[in-house]
N, C-alpha and C positions, 0 to 999 in steps of 0.2 A: 382890526382887532388884534391885540397882542397875544402871544402864546409863549408858554414856558417849555424849555427843554432842560430836563434834569441831568445833572452830572453827578459824580460820586459824592460830592460834599456841598454842592451849591446849585443854584439854578441860574440859567442865563435867559434873560428876557429879550425876545425879539420884538421891538416896539412897533414894527410895521412890516408889510411885505417887502421883500428885497431891501432889508435894512442896510445891507452892505453897500448898496448904491446911494443911499441917502445920508446915513450917519456913519458909515464905515470908511475904509481906506479910499474908496472911490467917491466918497461924498464929503461931507464937511468934518468928518473925524470927531464928531461930538459923542459917539457912543461910549458909555463909561466902561464897556467890556474890553475896549482896546487897551486899557491899562493892564488887564490880565493876560489877554491873548496876543497882544502886539499887532497881529494882522488878522483880518477876517478869515483867511484860509485856516487859521488854527481854531476857529470858533465852531462849537457844535451846531449853531444855527445854520451856518453855511454848509456844513457837512450834511445836515438833515435835508436841506433844500436840494443839495446835489444828488442825494439818494432818491428823493422824490422825482427829480428830473429824469434820472436814468431808469427808474422803475416804472415810469408812466407807460400806458399802452401805446403801441405803435399806431400811427394814423392809418386810416383806411388806404389800402393799396401800397403801403410802404414795403412790406415783405415781398409782395409780388413784383414790385419794380426792381428790387435788388436781385430777385431770382432771375429775372430777364437779363439783367446786366451780367450776372455770373455765368449764365448759360451761353453768352456770346462766345463764339470761337476766338481763340487767341490769334492776335495779328502777328504775322511773322515778322521778325526784326532782321533787317539786313546786317549780318555780322561783319560785312565788309565796308559798312558805311564809315566815312572819315569825317571827323570834325575839323572844319577849316575856318580860317579867318579870310574873308574876301575883302580886297582892297583895290583901288585904282591907282595906276601910275601913268600919268599922261592920258593916253587913249586906251591903254591896256588894262584889262581887268584880270587880276591874278589872285592866287590863294596860297596860303601856307598852312600846314597842320597847326592847330591851336596848341599842340604840345610844346612847340618851340617858342611861342609868343609869351613874353614875360609881362609886357605892359604896353598900353596905348595911351599916349599923352599928347597934349597940344604941342605944336612945334616949339623948339627952343633955339636960342642963339647958338650957332656953330662957330667955334673958335678954331681957326686954321692952325695947322702944325707946320712950322717952317721947314721947307725942303721935303715935306712928306705929303702934304695935301695935293690932290690931283683929280683925275677923272673918276677914280674909285673911292679913295679916302677923302672925305670932305673935311674932317677935323675931329674935334671932341665936343661933347655936350655935357652939361651938368644936369643930372637927373637926381633930384632929392639928395644933393650933396656928394654924389658919386660921378666921377668922370667916366664917360663911355665913348668908345670910338664910334664915330658917325660916318657911314659910307653912303655913296650914291648908288642906289640899287639900279638905276638906269645905266650906270656905267658898268656895273657887273653883268647885266643882262644884254648889253649892247643896244639899248633903246636910245632914242633921241633925247638929248638933255632938255629938260623943261625950261621954259622962259624964267629968267631970273626975277623973282618977285618976293617982296617981303611977306613973312607969314601971315600978316594981317590982311593981305590982298587975297588970300585963298582961305576963307573961313572953314572950309571942310578939311583942310590939310591936317595931318596928324603925324606923329613920330611914333614908329614902331620899334620896340625893343625886343630882340630875339636872343635866344641862347642855345648853344649846342656845345657839348663836351667842355663845359665851364668857360666858354668864350662868349662874351656878349657883344652885340652889335646894335646900333641904332640907325634907322634910315627914315627919311621923310617920304610920305606918300600923299597923294592929292585928295584921297577920300577913303574912309573905311566904311564898308557896307555892313559889316557885322559877322557873326558866327553862324555857320550853316552846317548841316550834316549832309554829306554827299554819298548816296548809295554807290557801291562799287560798280553795279551794272550800268550806271549812267556815265561812267568815265569812257572817253574815246581816245584812241591813239592820236598822237600829234602827227599830222601829215608831213611828209618829207619836204613839201613845198611851202610849209607855213612861214609866214613872215612875222616879225615882231620880236617877242622875248626870246632869248637864247634857248634854243631847243635842247641844249645839253642840260639845262636846269628844269625845263618844262617837261614833265613826264606824262601829262594827260590833259585833256580838255573836257569841260562839262558845261551844260547849259544852265543858266541861272537868271531868272527874270528876263528872258529874251536876250540875254547876253551870253557870249562865249567866254569862259573864264579859263585861264591857264593854271593848272595845278603845279606848283613848284616843288621839287624834291629838295627837302631841307638839307640832306647830306651833300648832294652835289653842289647846292648853292653856297652853303656856309663853309663847308670844308674847302671848296674852291676859293672862296673869299679869303679864308685864313691863309692859304698858300700865296695868293696874290699880295696880300698885305705884308706877310712875313718876308716874301722875296723882295 
């Protein structure tokens, strides 16, 4: 049954329930009132329906449910928790603070730089029209060099772009696990006898999905990288 909603100088007729779904902007747009109101959100019919929706009585138990939720004690938030990006380089699982991660992209072709490319500097890569220096993170950390394989042979491989003090670097990793928040209390000191990634750049270890991940210090890693490339 249609109903009328009066305005100052005219009447707007709602031809059916939920008319905006059928003849309005989300329907076939055959409503003649669209010539005046352009969009259903400007029409008094939709405004009246919205008022009826929000003014309707709360369902049984609704207020009690919200009271129970609001009475729950606050969960303490670890102020020392760190947001990190976890990735794999060979057999090593590592992490960097997300604050220095600019982009994660599929691997790109690396163009060698004559007389400059080597164990640390791989060359340059084109990322959306910009040339970025590409480094071998395994060379920086003293890890074993991975087997030489085309990017297509390692579907999980990614290129990470990081930035510190206006200097950007790209490096290839074998897998990106994603972003996680690591509570400060879960960080462990790096044992003096640890093997693998360079302990000068690894500042802590933490457990993640039954794996031990080395947390890299972005300042030590990237500032040291800057000195090695510049030197």
